[in-house]
N, C-alpha and C positions, 0 to 999 in steps of 0.2 A: 111295660116295656109293647104289648100289643098295638096299644093307643096309639104310640109315638110312632109305630111300624107303618100303619096303616095311615096317622098324619103327613108323614113322609111320602109313602105310596101318590098320597090327595095332592101335595105341596110339587111333588116333581109332575104329577100330569097336568096339574093348572101352568106351569111352565113351560112345559112343551107346548099344550094348545094354544098357550098366547105366544104373539110375534116375539121374535127373540129382541127387537128393539120397539121403542116408541109407546112401550104402556107397562103395565106393571110387573107384566111378566118377569121372571128372574133368567137373566143373561145366562144360557149355561154355557160350558166350558168349548165344545167345539163352535156355536153358533160367534162367538167372536174370535176364534183362530180363524176360523174359514165361512165368512158369512152365506147363504145361501145367495142366490143369483135372483131369486123373486121377490125381494124384500119389497119393492115399488106396484106390485101387482095389486089391483084394487081388492081389498076383502071381496070372498064368494063369484069372484068373477066366472062367470058361463062361456065356456067354449062357442061359438051361435054361428060361424062360418066354416070349419075347418071339417075335413075329414080325418078319419081313424082308420090305419091301416098298421101290418109287422112286416118286418124286414128279417129271411133266415140267415144268418151266419154262424161262424164258427167260435166256439166257447175259446180256444185257444190258436190263435193265428200263425204261432211261431213254434208248434211240435207238430208235424207230420203224421206223424203217430196217432195224433188225438182226433179222431171223425167226429165230436160230440157237436151238436150245433142249438143252439138257441134263439129266440125271435125277441129283438126289439120294438118297442112303438114306435111310430112319427106320426105325423099331423100335417096334413095338404089343404092347401088354399088357392084354386086358382081363378079367385074372383076377378083378377085384373092380367090374366096371361093372353099373349098374343102371340099365334104361330111365330117362333122365330127368337122369341123372348128368352129373356135370361132365365136362370132359377137360383132365387134367393133363400138360404138358408142360414136360421136361427138354431144355432150350434149346444146340443143338449148340454147341461153342467149337472151340478150339484142336486140337483132338486129332483122333481116328478116332473112330467110334461106338461108343459100348460099352454093354450092356444090362444093366449092374450101376447105372445110376443110375434104371432103372425097374421093378427088382428086388428094391431093398433099399434101406433108409436112411428118412429122415423121411416123405418125399416121400410113396414107395410105402405109409408105417402110413399117413399121412391121406389115402389113397387108398380103402386099404380103407373108412375110416370113411364117407367121402361117394360111397363107389360109382363114383368115376373110372374113366375110361378114361386110360391112360399112354401117353406117346408120347415118343419124343426122334426129334431129328434130327440129321442130319450135316452141317454147314456147310459151304459151296462152298469148294470148295480143299484140301477136308482129309478124307482116309481115302480112300474110290473115287470120291467125289462132285466128278469134275473138269467143270468147264465148254469146258476148253481141253484142246489135244492135248499139252501139253507146258507148261514152266511156265517156260520162257524169260523175261525181264525183260518184254517187249511183252504177253505173253499172261495177265501179272498183272493187267493193268488193269482186270477185270472182278472183282477183289477189295477190297472195302469193305464197312463194316458197312451203308450205304444199300443197296446187293444183297443186301446179305443179309438185311435187315430184309422188303423183300420176295420174296425166298423165302419166308420165314418165315409173311409173310400171305396170301399165294397159299396154301401150302398146310393153313393151317388152317382158312381157308374152303373146303378140299376135304375135309379131315378130319371137318368140322360136317355137312356136305351128301352127301357120295359115302361115307362108311368109318363116322362113328357116327352117321347117318340124323337128324341134330336142327339144325336151323339157327341153334337158340335156345339150345346147350349153351354153358353157361359156361365160358370157359379161361382156365386159370391157369397163369404161366408161371414156370418155375424155373432157377436156372443158378449156375454156379461160375466164379468167376474174371470171365473174357471171357465167357463163357456167360451170366452172371449180368449181365452191362452191357449185353448184348444184348437179355436178359428185361426188364429196365426202361427200357432206350429203346424196346422194341417198346409197351410199355405209355403211355408216352410219347408215343409215335408213333403210336397207334392203339386209343386210347379205347373207343371204341365195338366193338370185334372181343376186345380183351385184358381181363379183370374185375380182375385182379391179377398183380402180379409178386413174388418172392419173388430177391432175388439175394446168395449168399452171395461173400464175399470179392468185389462187383464192384467192378473199375477203370472208376468211371466219367469220371473226370477227366485230359485230355491235359493231358499235360507233356512239354516237350522236355529242362529238365535237370534232373533227379531228382536232386538229389543230397543232400535232404532223408532219403532211401532207408538211405544211409551212416548219417548222422547218428544216425539214429532206431536203426538195429543198435547202433550205440555205447551209446546210453543202455539199450537193453536188457541188452547186456552189463554194466554197470554195475547195475542192479536184479536181474535175475537172477543175475549173477555177482558179479562185488565190481571195487570201482575197480583194485585191482591189477593184476587180467586185463587190464584197460583199456589200464594204465600199459606192461603189456609188448608188449601191438599197435600202441601209438603208440609207442614207440620202437621197437620191429622195422621197420616200415613207413617211418619216418623213417632210420633209419639205413641201408636198402636206399638211398633215396633217395642219401643222401648220399655212400656208396661210388660210385654211378655217378656223380655229379657230380662224384666227383672221378676218374674213368674208370676205378675198379676195376670195370670189367664182370664180367671172368674168375672176382673172387671169390664174386658174386652167383649165377653162373651155377654154378659149384661147388656151392655151396649149397645149390641146390633143383634140382641135376642139370637143368637145360637141355636140351632136344633141340639146340637151336639156341642159339650164345654170345650173349650179348645185348651188342648194338655200338652204337657212337655213330651211324653213318648208318644205322641203321632202329629211330627212334624209335619205329614202330604194335609191332614186337615189344617193346620197354620198356613201353609202356602195355599189351598182351597181357596183359605177365608180373603187373603189379600188379592187372590186375584179375582173374584169376584166382588170386592170391593171395587177396584179397575173397572174392572169388565163392565159393571151398572154405572159408571161414570162415563164411558164409550157409550153405553147405549143411551143414555140421554144427551150425550152432544150427537151423535148423528142420528138417532132414531126419525126425526122428522125430516133430512135430507135438506135443513136449513141451517144455515150461518146464525140466526137467531136463537137455536137451539143451546147453544153454547152462552151467550149473552144470557138468558133465560136461567140456564144453570148457576151462571156465576153471582148473579143478581141475590137468586134465593138462599145463597151458599155465604155469600159476603155481610147477608141483611139478617140473618140468624141471628136472635139474641143470647142465644148460649154461651156460658161463660169461658169455654174452652173450645179450640178447633176441633179436639176430636170428639167433644159432642155437637159441636155443630155438623161434623160430618155424620153422626148418630143420628143427630136427627133429620138428616136429609133420608136419609136409608128408612128411617122408621114412616115418613109420608110415604114412601114409594112404594111399601110393604108391606102397609099397615093391614091388608085384609091377611094376609098370614099369619098364623098364631105364633110361628115362628122360623124361622131364613134357615133353610139348611144349604150353609157353607162348609158342611165337611166333604170329608174326599170321596168317601161310600158313594154318596149323593149324587155328586156331578158326576162319577163317570157313572150310574146307573141305567141313564138314559143308553151309552152306548153298550150294553152289556146284553141287547135282545138280538136273538140269532136268527129268529122267524123272520123269512122274505116278505110276507105281508104285517106283520106289525107296523103301527102307524109309526113306529120311531124310524123306520127303515125304509120303509113305502110312501110317509107322506114327509118325511124331515130329511133320512138320509144321513141320520148321526153316528151309527156304526163305519160307516161306509165313507163317508168325510173324514173323519180322525184316521180310518187305515190310511187313506191314501197320506194324507200328514206326516202319519207315523212314518211310510216309507218312501215318500218320492218328492216331497216338498218342506216339510219342516215348518216355517212361518211359526215358531214358538214366540208367545207374546211374552218374554222376558223381561224385568226392571231390574235385573243385579248390578245394573252400571251405574245404579244411581243417579241418573244424570236425567230423570224425571220426577215429577212429583207424587209418585206411586211408591216412593218407599224401592227396597231393595231386595223382599224377600220373592219375587217369583223368579224361578230359577228355572235354570234349562235340565236339571235334574228333574225339577218337579214333571215336566212334559215328559221326559224317557220314562218316569216310574207311572205315570198315565198311560202310555202305549202298553209297557207292557203287564199293568194290571189289567186292561182289557183285552188284549192278545194272544199274551203267554209272554215266558222269559227267553225265547229267541229274540225280541227287539231289546237291543241295547244299543248305546253311544254309536259303535262302531256303522250298524247297520242303517241306521238314520243318517248317520253324517254319506256314507256312502250312498242313498239313496238319493240325496241331495247333490253329489256329485255328479251322477250318473243325468240328472234331470237337466242341471243346466250344462253338461255336457254336450248332452243329445241336440241341445236346445238354444243354444250359445247363450246365455243367459241375458247381460244386457248389450252383449254385442252377436245378434242374432244374424245378421246379414242378410237379410230377407226384401223382397222389395212388393210393391203391392200390398201392402197395409196403414194402418192407420189405426194407433192407441188413442185412447181418450182418457184422462184421467183428471181428478179435480183436485183444486190448489191445496185444499186441506183437510184430502182423503191421506192416511196415514199408509195406505194398499197404496199408491204410487211410488213408495221407494222398493218397490219390487216389480213396480211394470216399467215401462220406456216411458222417460218423458222430454227427452231430449235425443232428437233422430236425424242425422246428415244425410241418408241416401235420399238422393232425388226424387227417387219412386216410391217413398214411404214417409211417413211425417209421422208425429205425435204433438197433439194439442193437449194443455192444461186449461182448464175451467179456470178461471183468475175469480176468486171469489165465492166459489162452491165446495162444500163440503162434500158432498154425494157425487158422483157424474150420472145426471141425466140426459145427456145428449141422445138419448136412445127411445127419449120420450118424443109425444107429438110435441108443437109450440103449446105455449102456455101465455096467456096474458101476465103473470107472473113469472115469466122468464127474464134473465138480465139479457143485457145486449150482448154480453159476451159467450152465454149459452147460445144464443141465435147467429152468432158467427162460425162458432164452432160446427153447430148445425148444417150450416151452407156447405162449408169445407167441407166436409163428410159426404154429402148430396155431390158436391164436382168430383172427389174422387171415386164414389160409387159408379157415378155417369161415365165417367173415364174408362174406369175396368171392363164395363158392359162394352161402350163402344170402342174402344181399345184405343182411343184419342189421347189429346192431351190430357194429363192429371194434372187436376189443381184447380181454384177459382178462375173464372171468367167474367 
């Protein structure tokens, strides 16, 4: 037993150190529910142009009797700044601060043209920016979008007056994923201070039961792979379900080399098993940010010589996870990475695992279920599973009513699919299921939404590359035109 425990610790640590997508690392529950915003940053990137600083603000902006304060990190890059130029901010998201975003990419190139001063902040509770001594459940109560928005706005006022020295400087925000949502919400809430916001894959619609995510993955498999591939997965997942229904747990455990055997009295581990299968398919499909990944995955599945579809799926996982002695698809191993409460733990300071899960449980939902049966990934990933995950990590106080209320309030506060906001641009990829909780069609004349045709991941924020499609290049030129228009106060759109 001691050896098994040590093995699990090694496997879990290896999975955490490995990137969640694109290699043999095991996808973790939180990575697939709410991917980090720095997935495409080159490994080992070292910031070499930015200067680091800190800003002090209140722990709780909404309790006048709580005068406690803390500092969050930010970085500054003034290499292109010209007096009178704008302030460009890459808004902090669910990861530690990274200088790459203000030292490379499209926003950086627009800053060069416009003489902008570039900044990026670290979101409270991520990286080193901890407003509390530890991340125990009671101490996470100050982690919310509303608190982060006030952090951002107070800091921007400080930048204008004390750093840039221009209280009238135009302010343009950009963000990826959750950071893109925060950027757009800041423009929506504070239009007198924020002149424009561009969100790449900005998840602005909270949703409890996000079953459409898996359904859309299935349609992507049909579109970029083929129907035979969809059929292999559909039959394999349902065969595994049928074996479990028949009490043949041992056969499934043996095929997929699970560290803990599947058992009738452990339904959470059974759901974890099916979630891990689906999540690994997602990692394979989207990990390389290329439509070709789906075709390669399908070729591998359809070309497998196994006698049954379930064995084909098991072989796929055997090739992917061969370096591991066994695969920890049990519930306890899956949530272990979210149980650390120390601020400086790599799970929190580097990966933000516990914090991201807390925000999902209390504000956003985005629970990737499959219970509708309208995807190739079976029917066993239920909404109840995610509620039980939240309760196991943070306590019994989290229940279905609390999650629903948090999602409802997020959508009320920010308008969900009817934000009624101007001077914003939403950008999504055609085959990225996250677009279903973003804005892909916006009719406001002072805002726009672009969907990059043929793309599985939105790389609009990256610099131009020879491998880019013409559609991606076109969208980047649209973004440039909008940002220039916000800076110059002129006509918005392509010239």
